[in-house]
C-alpha positions in Angstrom: 0.0 0.0 0.0 1.7 3.1 -1.2 2.1 6.5 0.4 -0.3 5.8 3.3 -1.2 9.1 4.9 -3.6 10.5 7.5 -5.2 13.9 7.6 -5.5 14.2 3.8 -8.4 16.3 2.5 -10.8 13.5 1.6 -13.9 11.9 3.0 -14.2 8.1 3.0 -18.0 8.1 3.1 -21.4 9.8 2.8 -21.9 10.2 6.5 -23.4 13.5 7.5 -25.5 14.9 10.3 -28.9 16.5 9.7 -28.5 19.9 11.3 -28.5 22.3 8.4 -24.8 22.9 8.5 -22.8 23.4 5.3 -19.2 23.6 6.3 -17.4 23.9 2.9 -14.0 24.8 4.6 -13.6 21.7 6.8 -10.5 19.6 6.2 -12.6 16.5 5.5 -15.4 18.1 3.4 -15.7 17.0 -0.2 -16.0 19.6 -2.9 -19.5 18.6 -3.9 -21.2 17.4 -0.7 -24.8 17.4 -1.8 -28.0 19.3 -0.9 -27.7 18.7 2.9 -24.8 20.1 4.9 -22.5 17.7 6.7 -21.9 17.9 10.4 -20.1 14.5 10.9 -17.8 12.9 8.3 -15.6 9.8 8.3 -11.9 10.4 8.7 -9.5 8.9 6.3 -8.7 5.2 6.7 -5.7 5.1 9.1 -6.6 8.2 11.1 -7.7 5.8 13.9 -5.3 3.2 15.1 -6.7 0.4 17.4 -5.0 -0.6 20.6 -5.5 -3.1 23.4 -8.0 -5.9 22.9 -9.2 -4.3 19.7 -5.8 -4.4 18.1 -5.4 -8.0 19.2 -8.7 -8.9 17.6 -7.7 -7.2 14.3 -4.3 -8.9 14.5 -6.0 -12.2 14.7 -7.9 -11.4 11.5 -4.6 -10.4 9.8 -2.9 -13.6 10.8 -6.1 -15.6 10.1 -8.7 -15.4 7.3 -8.0 -11.9 6.0 -4.3 -12.4 5.5 -4.4 -16.0 4.1 -7.6 -16.7 2.3 -6.0 -16.1 -1.1 -3.7 -19.0 -0.3 -6.2 -21.6 0.8 -9.1 -20.6 -1.5 -7.3 -19.5 -4.7 -10.1 -21.0 -6.8 -12.3 -17.9 -5.9 -10.0 -15.4 -4.1 -7.3 -15.2 -6.8 -7.6 -14.4 -10.5 -11.0 -12.8 -10.1 -11.1 -9.0 -10.0 -7.3 -9.1 -10.1 -7.3 -11.2 -13.4 -10.7 -10.9 -15.0 -9.6 -12.4 -18.3 -8.7 -15.7 -16.5 -11.9 -15.8 -14.6 -13.9 -15.2 -17.8 -12.3 -18.3 -19.3 -12.5 -20.3 -16.1 -16.0 -19.5 -14.6 -16.7 -20.4 -11.0 -19.8 -22.6 -11.1 -20.3 -24.8 -8.0 -23.0 -27.3 -8.7 -23.3 -25.9 -12.2 -25.3 -22.9 -10.9 -25.0 -20.3 -13.6 -25.7 -17.4 -11.3 -22.8 -18.5 -9.1 -20.4 -17.2 -11.8 -20.5 -13.8 -10.1 -20.2 -15.1 -6.6 -16.4 -15.0 -6.4 -16.5 -11.4 -7.6 -18.8 -10.6 -4.7 -16.7 -12.5 -2.1 -13.3 -11.2 -3.3 -14.6 -7.6 -3.3 -15.9 -8.0 0.3 -12.6 -9.4 1.3 -10.6 -6.6 -0.4 -12.6 -3.9 1.3 -11.7 -5.3 4.7 -8.1 -6.0 3.6 -7.4 -2.5 2.3 -8.6 -1.0 5.6 -6.9 -3.6 7.8 -3.5 -3.2 6.1 -3.5 0.5 6.8 -4.9 0.6 10.3 -2.4 -2.1 11.5 0.4 -0.7 9.4 1.1 -4.2 8.2 3.6 -4.2 5.2 2.6 -7.7 4.1 -1.0 -6.9 3.9 -0.2 -3.6 2.2 1.6 -5.5 -0.5 -1.4 -7.8 -1.0 -3.7 -4.8 -1.2 -1.4 -3.0 -3.7 -1.3 -6.1 -5.9 -5.1 -6.5 -5.8 -5.7 -2.8 -6.8 -3.1 -2.9 -9.5 -4.8 -6.0 -11.0 -8.2 -4.4 -10.9 -7.1 -1.2 -12.6 -4.9 -3.0 -15.1 -8.0 -5.0 -16.2 -10.2 -2.0 -16.8 -11.2 -1.7 -20.5 -10.0 1.3 -22.5 -13.5 2.5 -22.8 -14.0 2.6 -19.0 -15.9 -0.7 -18.4 -14.5 -2.2 -15.2 -17.0 -5.1 -14.6 -16.3 -8.8 -14.4 -16.7 -9.7 -18.1 -14.3 -7.6 -20.1 -15.2 -9.3 -23.4 -18.9 -9.4 -22.7 -19.9 -6.3 -20.8 -23.2 -6.3 -18.9 -24.0 -9.9 -20.0 -24.4 -11.4 -16.5 -27.1 -10.5 -13.9 -24.4 -9.9 -11.2 -22.4 -7.4 -13.3 -23.5 -4.1 -11.7 -23.9 -5.4 -8.2 -20.4 -6.8 -8.1 -19.1 -3.5 -9.6 -20.6 -1.7 -6.6 -18.7 -3.9 -4.2 -15.3 -3.6 -5.9 -15.9 0.2 -6.1 -16.3 0.4 -2.4 -13.0 -1.6 -1.9 -11.3 0.8 -4.2 -12.7 3.8 -2.3 -11.3 2.3 0.9 -7.9 2.0 -0.7 -8.2 5.6 -1.9 -9.1 6.8 1.6 -6.0 5.0 2.9 -3.5 6.1 0.2 -5.0 9.1 -1.7 -4.0 7.1 -4.8 -5.1 9.5 -7.7 -5.8 6.6 -10.0 -8.9 5.5 -8.1 -11.3 8.4 -8.6 -10.4 8.6 -12.3 -11.0 4.9 -12.9 -14.3 4.8 -11.1 -15.4 8.0 -12.9 -14.8 6.4 -16.3 -16.5 3.2 -15.1 -19.7 5.0 -14.0 -19.8 7.1 -17.2 -19.6 3.8 -19.2 -22.6 2.5 -17.3 -24.5 5.7 -18.0 -23.7 5.5 -21.7 -24.3 1.7 -22.2 -26.4 0.1 -19.4 -28.7 2.5 -17.7 -31.3 1.1 -15.2 -34.3 1.6 -17.4 -37.3 -0.9 -17.4 -38.3 -2.4 -20.8 -41.9 -3.0 -22.0 -42.0 -6.3 -20.1 -41.1 -4.5 -16.8 -37.6 -5.9 -16.7 -34.3 -4.1 -16.1 -31.3 -4.8 -18.3 -29.9 -8.2 -17.3 -26.8 -6.7 -15.7 -29.0 -5.0 -13.1 -31.0 -8.0 -12.0 -28.7 -9.7 -9.5 -30.2 -9.8 -6.1 -33.5 -10.8 -4.5 -37.1 -9.7 -5.1 -38.2 -6.3 -6.2 -35.3 -4.0 -5.3 -32.2 -5.5 -7.0 -28.9 -5.6 -5.1 -27.4 -3.7 -8.0 -29.0 -0.6 -6.4 -26.1 -0.8 -4.0 -24.0 1.0 -6.7 -25.6 4.3 -5.7 -23.1 4.6 -2.8 -19.9 4.7 -4.8 -21.6 6.7 -7.6 -22.4 9.4 -5.1 -19.0 9.2 -3.5 -17.3 9.9 -6.9 -19.8 12.6 -7.7 -18.9 14.3 -4.4 -15.3 14.6 -5.5 -15.8 15.4 -9.2 -19.1 17.3 -9.4 -20.0 15.5 -12.7 -23.7 16.0 -13.0 -24.0 12.9 -15.2 -23.2 10.8 -12.2 -25.8 12.6 -10.2 -28.3 11.8 -12.9 -27.2 8.1 -12.9 -27.7 8.0 -9.2 -31.2 9.4 -9.7 -32.0 6.7 -12.3 -30.7 4.0 -9.9 -32.9 5.3 -7.2 -36.0 5.6 -9.4 -35.5 2.1 -10.7 -35.6 0.8 -7.1 -39.1 2.4 -6.6 -40.8 0.4 -9.3 -42.1 -3.1 -8.6 -40.4 -5.5 -11.0 -42.7 -7.8 -12.9 -43.2 -11.2 -11.2 -41.4 -10.2 -8.1 -42.4 -9.1 -4.6 -41.0 -6.3 -2.6 -41.8 -4.2 0.4 -38.8 -1.8 0.5 -40.1 0.7 -2.0 -40.4 4.2 -0.5 -44.2 4.2 -0.2 -44.2 0.8 1.5 -41.6 1.9 4.0 -43.5 5.1 4.8 -46.6 3.1 5.6 -44.7 1.2 8.3 -46.8 -1.8 8.1 -47.0 -4.6 10.6 -46.1 -7.4 8.3 -42.7 -9.1 8.4 -40.2 -8.6 5.6 -40.1 -11.4 3.1 -36.7 -10.8 1.6 -33.1 -11.9 1.7 -31.7 -10.6 4.9 -28.4 -9.3 3.5 -30.1 -7.5 0.6 -32.4 -5.8 3.1 -29.7 -4.8 5.6 -27.5 -3.4 2.8 -30.2 -1.6 0.9 -32.3 0.0 3.6 -29.9 2.9 3.9 -30.2 3.8 0.2 -33.1 6.3 0.8 -31.3 8.0 3.6 -28.1 8.3 1.6 -30.0 9.6 -1.4 -31.8 12.1 0.9 -28.4 13.9 1.3 -28.7 14.8 -2.4 -32.5 15.0 -2.9 -33.3 16.9 0.3 -36.6 15.0 0.4 -37.6 14.2 4.0 -39.6 11.2 2.8 -36.4 9.6 1.6 -34.9 9.8 5.1 -38.1 8.8 6.8 -38.3 5.7 4.6 -34.9 4.4 5.9 -35.8 5.2 9.5 -39.1 3.3 9.4 -37.7 0.4 7.5 -34.9 0.0 9.9 -37.3 0.2 12.9 -39.4 -2.5 11.2 -36.4 -4.9 10.9 -35.5 -4.2 14.6 -39.1 -4.8 15.8 -40.0 -8.0 13.9 -36.6 -9.6 13.2 -34.1 -8.2 15.6 -32.2 -10.4 18.1 -30.6 -9.4 21.4 -27.2 -9.6 19.8 -28.0 -6.7 17.5 -28.6 -8.5 14.1 -31.8 -9.7 12.6 -32.8 -13.3 12.1 -31.7 -14.2 8.6 -31.2 -17.8 7.5 -31.0 -16.3 4.0 -34.6 -15.0 4.3 -35.6 -12.7 7.2 -37.5 -14.6 9.9 -39.0 -13.9 13.2 -36.8 -13.5 16.3 -36.3 -16.6 18.4 -33.8 -18.5 20.6 -32.7 -21.0 18.0 -33.3 -18.9 14.9 -30.1 -18.2 12.9 -28.4 -15.1 11.6 -26.2 -15.2 8.5 -22.7 -13.8 9.3 -22.9 -11.5 6.3 -25.6 -9.5 8.1 -23.1 -8.4 10.8 -21.2 -6.2 8.4 -24.1 -5.0 6.3 -26.3 -4.1 9.3 -23.6 -2.4 11.3 -22.5 -0.4 8.2 -26.1 0.7 7.7 -26.4 1.8 11.3 -23.1 3.7 11.1 -24.4 5.6 8.2 -27.7 6.3 9.9 -26.0 7.6 13.0 -24.0 10.0 10.9 -27.0 11.2 9.0 -29.5 11.6 11.8 -27.3 12.0 14.9 -29.5 9.5 16.7 -27.3 7.7 19.3 -29.5 4.6 19.1 -27.8 3.7 15.8 -24.3 3.9 17.4 -25.6 1.8 20.3 -26.7 -0.7 17.7 -23.3 -0.8 16.0 -21.6 -1.6 19.3 -24.2 -4.3 20.0 -23.3 -6.1 16.8 -19.6 -5.7 17.0 -19.3 -6.7 20.6 -21.7 -9.6 20.5 -22.9 -11.1 17.2 -19.5 -10.6 15.6 -17.2 -12.5 18.1 -20.0 -14.9 18.8 -19.8 -16.5 15.4 -16.0 -16.9 14.9 -13.0 -18.5 16.6 -10.9 -16.2 18.7 -7.8 -17.1 16.6 -9.4 -15.5 13.5 -9.2 -18.7 11.5 -12.8 -19.9 11.3 -16.3 -18.5 11.2 -19.8 -19.9 11.3 -22.1 -19.2 8.3 -25.1 -19.4 10.7 -25.3 -18.7 14.4 -28.0 -18.3 17.0 -28.6 -17.0 20.6 -29.0 -20.5 21.8 -26.6 -23.0 20.3 -25.3 -25.8 22.5 -24.1 -28.0 19.7 -22.4 -26.8 16.5 -21.5 -30.0 14.7 -22.2 -31.7 11.4 -25.5 -33.0 12.8 -26.8 -29.7 14.2 -29.8 -29.6 11.9 -28.7 -26.9 9.4 -28.1 -27.5 5.7 -24.6 -27.7 4.4 -23.2 -28.0 7.9 -23.3 -24.2 8.3 -23.1 -24.3 12.1 -19.5 -25.6 11.9 -16.6 -23.2 12.4 -14.7 -23.3 9.1 -12.1 -21.1 7.4 -14.4 -20.4 4.5 -17.8 -20.5 6.3 -19.7 -22.5 3.6 -17.1 -23.9 1.2 -19.6 -23.5 -1.7 -20.9 -20.0 -0.9 -18.1 -17.6 0.1 -20.1 -14.4 0.8 -19.9 -14.7 4.6 -16.1 -15.4 4.7 -15.7 -12.4 2.5 -18.0 -10.1 4.5 -16.5 -11.2 7.8 -13.3 -9.4 7.0 -15.1 -6.0 7.0 -16.7 -6.0 10.4 -13.9 -4.8 12.7 -12.1 -2.6 10.1 -15.4 -0.8 9.4 -15.8 -0.3 13.1 -12.4 1.3 13.5 -12.5 3.5 10.4 -16.2 4.4 10.3 -17.7 4.2 13.8 -15.2 5.1 16.4 -14.2 8.7 15.5 -15.8 11.2 13.1 -15.0 14.8 12.1 -17.6 17.4 12.9 -18.6 20.3 10.6 -17.5 22.8 13.2 -13.9 21.5 12.7 -14.1 19.3 15.8 -13.9 15.6 16.6 -16.6 13.2 17.8 -16.0 10.0 19.8 -18.9 7.8 18.7 -18.3 4.1 19.4 -15.7 3.3 22.0 -12.7 1.1 22.5 -8.9 1.4 22.9 -7.4 3.4 20.1 -5.6 6.6 19.0 -6.9 9.1 16.6 -4.9 11.8 14.7 -6.8 14.4 12.8 -7.0 18.1 11.8 -9.2 20.4 13.9 -10.1 24.1 14.2 -10.4 26.5 11.3 -6.6 26.6 11.1 -6.5 22.8 10.5 -4.2 22.0 13.5 -3.2 18.4 13.9 -4.1 16.8 17.2 -3.8 13.3 18.6 -6.3 11.8 21.1 -5.4 8.6 22.9 -8.5 6.7 24.0 -7.4 4.6 27.0 -9.9 2.0 28.1 -10.8 -1.7 28.2 -14.4 -0.8 27.2 -16.8 -2.6 26.8 -15.3 -4.7 29.6 -15.0 -1.7 31.9 -16.9 1.5 32.5 -14.2 4.2 32.4 -13.0 5.8 29.1 -10.1 8.3 29.3 -9.2 10.7 26.4 -5.7 12.2 26.6 -4.9 15.0 24.1 -1.6 15.6 22.4 -0.9 18.8 20.5 2.1 20.9 19.6 0.3 24.0 20.7 -2.9 25.0 22.4 -5.9 24.7 20.0 -9.6 25.5 20.4 -12.1 23.0 19.0 -15.2 21.0 20.0 -14.9 17.5 21.3 -18.2 15.4 21.1 -18.8 12.4 23.3 -21.6 9.9 22.9 -23.6 9.0 26.0 -25.1 5.5 25.3 -28.9 5.2 25.5 -28.5 2.4 28.1 -26.5 4.7 30.5 -28.6 6.8 33.0 -25.8 7.9 35.3 -22.9 9.0 33.0 -20.4 11.5 34.3 -17.6 13.5 32.6 -14.5 15.0 34.2 -12.2 17.4 32.4 -8.7 17.5 34.0 -10.2 16.1 37.2 -13.1 18.5 37.5 -16.7 17.5 37.0 -18.0 18.9 33.7 -20.9 21.3 34.3 -23.2 19.8 31.6 -25.2 16.8 32.8 -24.8 14.0 30.3 -28.2 12.6 29.2 -28.8 9.0 28.0 -28.8 8.7 24.2 -27.4 12.2 23.6 -24.1 13.7 22.4 -22.2 16.0 24.8 -20.2 18.9 23.2 -17.1 20.1 25.1 -15.7 23.2 23.4 -12.6 24.8 24.9 -9.0 25.7 24.4 -7.2 22.4 24.7 -3.5 21.9 25.6 -1.3 18.9 25.3 -1.9 16.6 28.3 -5.5 17.6 28.9 -7.6 14.6 30.0 -11.3 13.9 29.7 -12.7 11.0 31.6 -16.1 9.6 30.7 -17.7 7.1 33.1 -20.6 5.0 31.8 -21.9 2.9 34.7 -23.4 -0.3 33.4 -26.5 -1.8 34.9 -28.2 -5.1 34.1 -31.4 -5.1 31.9 -33.7 -8.0 31.1 -35.5 -8.3 27.8 -38.2 -10.7 26.8 -38.2 -13.1 23.9 -40.0 -16.0 22.5 -41.9 -18.4 24.9 -41.6 -15.6 27.5 -37.8 -16.2 27.8 -35.4 -13.6 29.1 -32.1 -12.3 27.9 -29.5 -10.5 30.1 -27.7 -7.4 28.9 -25.2 -5.2 30.9 -24.1 -2.1 29.1 -23.4 -3.0 25.4 -22.7 -6.6 26.3 -25.1 -9.5 26.1 -24.5 -12.4 28.5 -24.8 -16.1 28.0 -24.5 -19.1 30.2 -20.9 -20.2 30.7 -20.6 -23.7 29.3 -17.5 -25.9 29.0 -16.4 -25.8 25.4 -15.5 -29.1 23.7 -13.7 -28.2 20.5 -12.9 -31.0 18.0 -11.2 -30.6 14.7 -13.3 -32.5 12.1 -11.1 -31.8 9.1 -8.2 -29.8 7.7 -8.7 -29.0 4.1 -6.1 -26.2 4.3 -2.8 -26.5 6.2 -3.1 -24.6 9.5 -6.8 -23.8 9.0 -9.1 -26.5 10.3 -12.8 -27.2 10.3 -14.1 -27.3 13.8 -17.1 -28.3 15.7 -17.9 -27.2 19.2 -20.3 -28.8 21.7 -21.3 -28.4 25.3 -19.1 -30.2 27.8 -21.2 -29.3 30.9 -24.8 -28.9 31.8 -26.6 -26.2 29.9 -30.3 -26.7 30.7 -30.7 -23.9 33.2 -33.5 -21.5 33.9 -32.9 -18.1 35.6 -34.4 -17.7 39.0 -36.4 -14.5 39.0 -39.3 -13.2 41.2 -42.6 -13.1 39.4 -45.7 -11.1 40.2 -49.4 -11.4 39.5 -50.6 -14.4 37.6 -47.4 -16.6 37.7 -48.4 -18.3 34.4 -47.9 -15.0 32.6 -44.2 -15.0 33.7 -44.3 -11.3 34.6 -41.0 -10.3 36.3 -41.6 -8.4 39.5 -41.0 -4.7 38.9 -40.3 -4.0 42.6 -36.9 -5.7 42.4 -34.2 -4.1 40.2 -32.6 -6.4 37.7 -29.1 -5.6 39.1 -30.1 -7.3 42.4 -30.1 -10.7 40.8 -26.6 -10.5 39.6 -23.1 -10.1 41.1 -20.4 -8.7 38.8 -17.1 -10.5 38.9 -13.8 -9.5 37.2 -11.7 -12.7 37.0 -7.9 -12.6 36.5 -7.0 -13.3 32.9 -3.6 -13.7 31.2 -1.9 -10.4 30.4 -2.6 -9.2 26.8 -5.0 -12.1 26.2 -7.9 -12.2 23.8 -11.1 -11.2 25.7 -13.2 -13.5 23.5 -11.1 -16.4 24.8 -10.6 -15.3 28.4 -13.7 -13.4 29.5 -12.6 -10.4 31.6 -16.0 -10.0 33.2 -18.7 -12.4 34.5 -22.1 -12.3 36.1 -23.0 -14.6 38.9 -26.7 -15.4 39.5 -29.2 -18.1 40.6 -30.5 -20.8 38.3 -32.2 -24.2 38.3 -31.8 -27.1 35.9 -34.9 -27.8 33.7 -35.7 -31.5 33.4 -36.5 -32.6 29.9 -34.8 -29.7 28.1 -32.3 -31.7 26.0 -30.9 -32.0 22.6 -33.1 -33.1 19.7 -32.2 -35.6 17.0 -28.6 -36.1 18.0 -27.1 -32.6 18.0 -30.0 -30.2 17.4 -30.4 -27.4 20.0 -34.0 -27.4 21.2 -36.1 -24.2 21.5 -36.3 -22.5 24.9 -39.2 -23.9 27.0 -42.2 -21.8 27.7 -41.9 -19.8 30.9 -42.4 -20.1 33.7 -40.9 -23.6 34.1 -41.6 -25.8 37.1 -38.4 -27.2 38.5 -37.9 -29.1 41.7 -34.2 -29.1 41.3 -32.0 -27.2 43.8 -31.1 -23.5 43.2 -27.5 -23.2 42.1 -25.1 -20.4 41.4 -24.5 -20.1 37.7 -22.1 -18.0 35.7 -22.8 -15.8 32.7 -20.1 -14.6 30.3 -20.2 -12.2 27.4 -22.0 -13.6 24.3 -18.8 -13.2 22.2 -16.9 -15.5 24.6 -19.4 -18.3 24.2 -19.4 -20.3 21.0 -21.8 -22.7 22.7 -24.4 -20.8 24.7 -27.8 -20.3 26.2 -28.8 -16.6 25.9 -32.6 -16.8 25.9 -33.3 -18.4 29.3 -36.6 -19.8 30.7 -37.7 -18.4 34.0 -38.2 -20.3 37.2 -40.1 -18.4 39.9 -37.8 -17.5 42.8 -39.5 -16.8 46.1 
């Protein structure tokens, strides 16, 4: 990766804040930002460097899947975008599925997006070299006329053409953000002008889009995803033809395609109906931000409202306690044993990152942390070498016989060996968090700390573009204290924004040891504007209390701060294959009893399992901080536990060999003795019970 810099005058994304600002002089403001002013904007890739547990987690990715998948899956992860002529002559068709020809382009682009970010934020020379080689191959393969899609000799001949172009474009934009490589914007500009000239998204008399736009599910094709990079390139070039192309893409998504079903058109979203989505989960979680992003350029409030109501609908009917929706390909209702596809972690967190920056609503940032701290680590091995394709809140057996097709509950270095989307997407989750969620620039030339974790940010602030560094010292989310220490060559005045999580009702802030006068309110941003000097310290305390949420069969889940907690179960790992040297296929099963109900006091009609409101949730739990090895991975050695009372539930046992049964209807009747049981963070528990039945505790 060449000439990696931070503080360059670029914006890696479309993130803005709806406040009517239009700061055209900010160091991170694009020349053509759109109709709505930007108050928060992503910093360049590399401006934020992870530390502590977060860096170790990213390092595991670099030493694991991200850094080695080209070696063990060269059939799809090499000679694809980086050698399109080869791939055109040697199509990837597992099971002779014609549509699968574009799958490796999807997977490799996902991987490359995560790789380009990870290489920069870890300052890893080996990964930088891989990223350079990939980008050089993509650019070298672009046709002279500008076409950059997967089939250089047959442009726009495959239904996945435009969709996969959208993904590789985002990877190239990440590379540009990290390196300021001048080739990128020019190449994408030519590519989008070629689409405008040769393959516009216009319906024919039969109600069909050109074949290159049809990849995806149901009424709103996944190809609409290309609106993101089109608008990014427009924001840097001001080419009105690109804005017109973005308008055409958006309009095409508002028309119901013949013979297909959809409920994510604008008018449907604004109605906010009470029916469940019937769509592919990844498509939905990727595309629901399109109206909000387009709003930045249209200025139409209905566009923004459509995304807001659509996202709320997914949360309401499909959302799980770990932050992601149920999506075993299709969206389903929430439930203890209902699975989530790993792809959804990256797409849903990215959508919420964008929505926070657009609306300023802290609930979206809370949602990002929920995904990254729970669903993400809960579906992968701590060593970064294997992921699950499907995972669920309750899974006490993840084996070949766990009742899921294609053995998708196993932990494997390629997720599902025949469908590589999840292993590609998995590379983006943590890099996206570091580069797009932790720190943003504000339109008043300040800095905003949004999602927390150990890191260091270096950026330009104040109208004079002074460079400052802020060191974020914390073990969050495993502790409640977050310290920000400023470094600057000279005193500088700017605004520092801190997010107060929606779950925290007793936050406090100290500046250089003195209590800050403004009372922090849950779910709000606090602005601290002053003359800062090197060595100044801000301390944010976010006391975490236990909350209980209700799920299917009147079950209960336990959350403390941003962390979800699951029963601590002895893990029995067994390697069931090694198709690639050093990267095994693993199963994990319970090596201790797991059939526990939580003992909670009930009130009223006991059969309704109503938890007594007179007793605070915290009173049932004791927080414990066990000793763990120094510099260990927190997902392998849990640094925090909850101790509470539980009872075994007779008859709650595995089904059909290794299939996890649904949670029993609460309240359960158990004559077994009350025991102390231990809960650990969800991400530390590959086998787990998270949705517990309730036993009345008197």
